[in-house]
C-alpha positions in Angstrom: -63.4 -48.3 -11.0 -61.0 -49.2 -14.0 -57.5 -48.9 -12.5 -55.7 -49.0 -15.7 -57.8 -47.6 -19.2 -54.8 -48.3 -21.7 -52.5 -51.0 -20.4 -50.2 -53.0 -22.7 -50.3 -56.5 -22.0 -47.1 -58.0 -23.7 -44.6 -56.5 -26.4 -43.6 -58.9 -28.9 -40.5 -58.2 -31.1 -39.9 -59.9 -34.6 -36.4 -60.8 -35.5 -34.8 -57.5 -36.4 -37.7 -55.2 -35.5 -37.9 -52.8 -32.6 -40.8 -53.7 -30.0 -43.9 -51.6 -30.3 -44.2 -48.4 -28.2 -40.2 -48.8 -27.0 -37.4 -47.0 -28.2 -34.4 -48.9 -29.7 -30.9 -48.1 -30.5 -27.6 -49.7 -31.5 -29.2 -52.5 -34.1 -31.9 -53.0 -31.6 -29.7 -54.4 -28.9 -30.4 -51.7 -26.3 -34.5 -51.3 -25.9 -36.0 -48.8 -23.5 -39.8 -49.3 -22.6 -40.6 -46.7 -20.1 -43.9 -45.7 -18.9 -45.8 -48.2 -20.6 -47.8 -49.8 -18.0 -46.4 -53.2 -18.9 -48.2 -56.3 -16.9 -45.9 -58.8 -18.3 -42.4 -59.0 -19.1 -41.3 -58.0 -23.0 -40.3 -61.0 -24.7 -38.2 -62.5 -27.0 -35.2 -60.5 -26.3 -32.8 -62.8 -28.5 -29.5 -60.5 -29.4 -30.7 -57.8 -26.7 -27.7 -56.4 -24.6 -29.5 -53.4 -22.7 -33.0 -53.5 -21.4 -34.6 -50.9 -19.7 -38.5 -51.4 -18.4 -39.2 -49.0 -16.0 -42.2 -47.2 -14.3 -44.6 -50.2 -15.4 -46.2 -53.0 -13.6 -44.1 -56.2 -13.9 -44.6 -58.5 -11.1 -42.3 -61.3 -12.1 -39.3 -62.2 -14.5 -39.4 -65.1 -16.9 -37.7 -68.4 -16.6 -35.3 -68.1 -19.6 -34.3 -65.5 -22.2 -32.6 -63.3 -20.1 -29.2 -65.2 -20.5 -27.7 -62.3 -23.1 -28.4 -59.3 -21.1 -25.7 -57.1 -19.8 -27.9 -54.5 -18.3 -31.2 -54.7 -16.8 -33.2 -51.8 -15.3 -36.2 -52.3 -13.6 -36.8 -49.2 -11.9 -40.4 -48.6 -10.1 -42.0 -52.0 -11.2 -43.8 -54.6 -8.5 -41.3 -57.5 -8.1 -41.4 -57.2 -4.0 -43.5 -60.5 -3.6 -42.0 -62.4 -6.3 -38.4 -61.8 -5.3 -39.5 -62.8 -1.6 -40.7 -66.3 -3.1 -37.9 -66.6 -5.2 -34.7 -68.2 -3.4 -32.5 -68.0 -7.1 -33.0 -65.7 -9.8 -33.2 -66.6 -13.1 -30.5 -67.4 -15.4 -28.7 -63.8 -16.2 -25.3 -65.1 -16.3 -24.1 -61.9 -18.7 -25.6 -59.4 -16.3 -23.2 -56.8 -15.0 -25.7 -54.1 -13.8 -29.1 -54.6 -11.9 -31.7 -51.9 -11.0 -34.1 -52.9 -8.9 -34.8 -49.6 -7.2 -38.5 -49.0 -5.9 -40.1 -52.4 -6.4 -41.8 -52.6 -3.0 -39.0 -55.2 -1.7 -39.5 -56.2 2.0 -37.5 -59.1 1.9 -34.1 -60.5 0.6 -33.2 -64.3 0.4 -29.7 -65.3 1.0 -27.9 -66.8 -2.1 -30.6 -65.1 -4.1 -28.2 -63.5 -6.2 -25.5 -66.1 -6.4 -26.0 -67.0 -9.9 -25.0 -63.3 -11.2 -21.3 -63.9 -11.2 -20.4 -61.1 -13.5 -22.7 -58.4 -11.7 -20.7 -55.3 -10.8 -23.5 -53.1 -9.9 -26.6 -53.7 -7.7 -29.3 -51.0 -7.0 -31.8 -51.6 -4.4 -32.6 -48.1 -3.4 -35.8 -47.0 -2.2 -37.3 -50.4 -1.3 -39.1 -51.3 2.0 -35.9 -53.7 3.3 -35.9 -53.9 7.0 -33.5 -57.0 7.4 -30.3 -57.8 5.4 -30.1 -61.8 5.6 -26.6 -63.3 6.5 -24.6 -63.5 3.3 -27.3 -62.3 1.1 -24.5 -61.3 -1.2 -23.1 -65.0 -2.0 -21.7 -65.6 -5.0 -21.9 -61.9 -6.2 -17.7 -62.2 -6.3 -17.2 -59.2 -8.9 -20.0 -57.0 -7.4 -18.1 -53.2 -6.8 -21.2 -50.9 -6.1 -24.1 -51.7 -3.9 -26.8 -49.1 -3.3 -29.2 -49.7 -0.7 -30.5 -46.1 0.3 -33.5 -45.2 1.3 -34.8 -48.5 2.9 -35.7 -49.1 6.6 -32.7 -51.2 7.6 -32.1 -51.0 11.3 -29.1 -53.2 11.9 -25.9 -54.2 10.2 -25.3 -58.0 11.4 -22.0 -58.9 10.9 -22.1 -61.5 8.0 -24.5 -59.0 5.8 -21.7 -58.2 3.3 -19.7 -61.5 3.2 -19.4 -63.1 -0.7 -18.9 -60.0 -2.3 -14.8 -59.2 -1.7 -14.6 -57.0 -4.4 -17.0 -54.2 -3.3 -15.7 -50.7 -3.4 -18.7 -48.9 -3.0 -21.6 -49.1 -0.4 -24.3 -46.6 0.1 -26.5 -46.9 3.2 -27.6 -43.6 3.6 -31.4 -42.7 5.0 -32.3 -45.7 6.9 -33.0 -46.6 10.5 -29.5 -48.1 11.1 -29.1 -47.9 14.9 -26.5 -50.7 15.6 -23.6 -51.7 13.3 -22.4 -54.9 14.7 -18.7 -55.5 15.3 -16.7 -57.0 12.1 -19.7 -56.4 9.4 -17.1 -55.0 7.2 -14.5 -57.4 7.9 -14.4 -58.9 4.7 -15.0 -55.8 2.7 -11.1 -55.4 2.2 -11.4 -53.7 -1.1 -14.1 -51.0 0.2 -13.2 -47.6 -0.6 -16.6 -45.4 -0.3 -18.9 -45.9 2.5 -21.9 -43.7 3.0 -23.7 -44.0 6.3 -25.2 -40.4 6.4 -28.7 -39.7 8.0 -29.1 -43.0 10.2 -29.9 -43.4 13.8 -26.4 -44.4 15.1 -26.1 -43.8 18.7 -22.4 -45.1 18.9 -19.6 -46.1 16.5 -17.4 -48.8 18.6 -14.0 -48.9 18.2 -13.1 -51.8 15.4 -16.1 -51.0 13.5 -14.3 -50.7 10.3 -11.5 -52.8 10.6 -11.5 -54.6 7.2 -11.6 -52.1 4.6 -7.8 -50.6 5.4 -8.4 -48.7 1.8 -11.4 -46.8 2.9 -10.7 -43.5 1.7 -14.3 -41.7 1.9 -16.6 -41.9 4.9 -20.0 -40.3 5.2 -21.1 -40.1 8.6 -23.7 -37.1 8.3 -26.3 -38.6 11.0 -29.7 -37.4 11.7 -30.1 -34.3 14.1 -30.9 -36.2 17.4 -28.3 -38.6 17.3 -24.9 -38.5 19.4 -21.8 -39.7 17.1 -18.8 -41.2 19.3 -15.8 -40.8 16.9 -13.8 -43.5 18.3 -12.6 -45.6 15.2 -11.0 -43.1 12.8 -7.6 -44.6 13.5 -8.9 -47.6 11.9 -8.5 -46.7 8.3 -6.9 -44.6 5.9 -9.3 -41.8 5.0 -8.8 -39.1 2.6 -12.5 -37.5 3.0 -14.6 -37.4 6.0 -17.9 -36.0 6.3 -19.3 -34.9 9.7 -21.2 -32.0 8.7 -24.9 -31.6 10.3 -24.5 -33.3 13.4 -24.5 -32.3 16.9 -20.8 -32.1 17.9 -19.8 -29.9 20.5 -16.3 -30.8 21.0 -13.6 -32.9 19.2 -11.2 -34.7 21.7 -7.6 -34.7 21.0 -6.0 -37.9 19.4 -9.4 -38.6 17.4 -7.4 -37.7 14.4 -4.2 -39.3 15.2 -2.8 -41.5 12.6 -5.2 -39.8 9.7 -2.0 -39.2 7.7 -4.1 -39.5 4.7 -6.8 -37.2 5.6 -7.1 -34.4 2.9 -10.6 -33.4 3.3 -12.6 -32.7 6.6 -16.2 -31.5 6.9 -17.7 -30.4 9.9 -20.2 -27.6 8.6 -23.4 -27.2 10.7 -22.4 -28.6 14.4 -22.3 -26.9 17.7 -18.4 -26.3 18.1 -17.4 -23.5 20.6 -13.7 -24.0 20.2 -11.0 -26.6 19.2 -8.1 -27.4 21.1 -4.5 -26.9 20.1 -3.4 -30.3 18.8 -6.5 -31.7 17.6 -5.3 -31.8 13.9 -1.7 -32.7 14.8 -2.4 -36.5 13.4 -3.4 -35.1 10.0 -0.4 -33.1 8.6 -1.9 -33.1 5.1 -5.3 -31.8 5.5 -6.3 -29.5 2.4 -9.8 -28.6 3.0 -11.3 -28.1 6.2 -15.0 -26.4 6.7 -15.8 -25.4 10.0 -18.8 -23.2 9.0 -22.0 -22.8 10.8 -20.5 -23.8 14.2 -20.1 -21.5 17.4 -17.1 -20.6 17.1 -16.1 -17.3 18.8 -12.5 -17.4 17.8 -10.3 -18.6 15.1 -8.8 -22.0 16.3 -5.1 -20.4 15.6 -3.5 -23.3 18.0 -5.2 -26.0 16.0 -4.5 -24.5 12.6 -0.7 -24.7 13.0 -0.7 -28.2 12.7 -2.4 -27.9 8.9 0.6 -26.2 7.2 -0.9 -27.7 3.7 -4.2 -26.0 4.4 -5.3 -24.3 1.1 -9.1 -24.2 1.8 -10.6 -22.7 5.3 -14.4 -22.1 5.8 -15.2 -20.1 8.8 -18.3 -18.7 7.7 -21.5 -18.2 10.1 -19.9 -18.4 13.2 -19.6 -16.0 16.3 -16.1 -14.5 15.4 -15.7 -10.9 16.2 -11.9 -10.6 16.0 -9.2 -12.0 13.6 -5.6 -11.3 14.9 -2.6 -10.4 12.5 -1.3 -13.9 13.1 -4.1 -16.0 13.0 -3.0 -17.6 9.8 0.9 -17.7 10.4 2.0 -20.7 9.1 -0.5 -21.4 6.3 1.5 -20.3 3.7 -0.7 -22.8 1.0 -4.1 -21.1 1.9 -5.9 -20.3 -1.3 -9.3 -19.6 0.0 -10.7 -18.6 3.2 -14.3 -17.6 4.1 -14.9 -15.6 7.3 -18.3 -14.3 5.8 -21.6 -14.0 8.2 -19.5 -13.4 11.4 -20.1 -10.6 13.8 -16.4 -9.1 13.0 -15.8 -6.0 14.8 -14.0 -3.7 12.6 
C-alpha cells in the first residue's frame, strides 16, 4: 500500500527565487512550507531568517546551513528519534524561536540545546516526553518562555530547569506530574508565570516555590480526582491565583497571609460550603474574586470585610437563598456582582 502518493522529496531554491510550492515574504527572507509532505529539509537557506516547515515528514536537520535563521517552526514533523540520538543540535547561533511541537519526542538529552545561546522561546508541546533530564536547559541563558504542555511528564526533579536564569514563563499543564521536588524552581529567579493545571499533584509542600520571588501568575487547576494542599502561597508575591475546578472543600485561615499583591483569585467550581471570617485578611488588595459554582448557602459576609478594594464578585451557581441588606457593606468599590442561578427566596 502506498503511504504517500505525492511526496515532495527536496525543495531547491535558486538565489533570489522562492522555493517551489512554498510561500515567501519579505524578499524571500521568510519562507512557509506547510502541508507539503516533505521528507527532507529544504535547502539552501542563504539569507532566510524565518522558516516554517510544518505538518511534514522531516526526520532530521542538516549539519550546516542554519546559522542565519531567527525563527524555525518544525511543528508536526517526525524528529523524535533523531533528537534522541543527537547530543548537540546543529549550529543555529542566531535562532531566537524554536517550535518542536508534535514531533513524537520521547527523550531529551542534557545539554542538547546548549549552543542556542540566543534562544528566547522553545515550544516542546504535544510530545511524549516522560522525563526531564537534569540541566537539560544548560546554555539557554536567554530563554524566556518554555512550553512543555500535553506531554507525559511524571516528576519535576530539582535540577530540571537549571541553566535558564532568564526564564519568565513555564507551561507544564496537561501532564502526569505527581511530584514536584523541593527546590526545582530555586534557580528560576525571573519566573513570573507558572502553569501547572491538569496534572495529578497530591501535595504541594511548603517551600516548593522558593526561588521565583517575582511569581505573579500561578495556575493550579488540577485534575478533578486530586487533593491539593495549599501550604506554599506565602512563598511568593502572587498577583493572580487560579484554583478553579478542584475539589476544595475548605480554606484554612492563614492560607492567604502575606499575599498582599494578590488582586485576582479564582475559586470557581469547587466544593466550598462556607468561608470563615478572616480568610482573606492577608489579601487586602483583592480586586477580583470568583466563588461561582460552589456550595455556599450564604454570602460570606464576614470574609468579605477584609476585601475593601473588591470590584468584581462572582457568587453565581451556589445554594444561596437569602441576601441580607448589609451583606456587601464596606465594598464601596464593587462594580460587578453576580448572584445568578441561586435559589433566592423573594
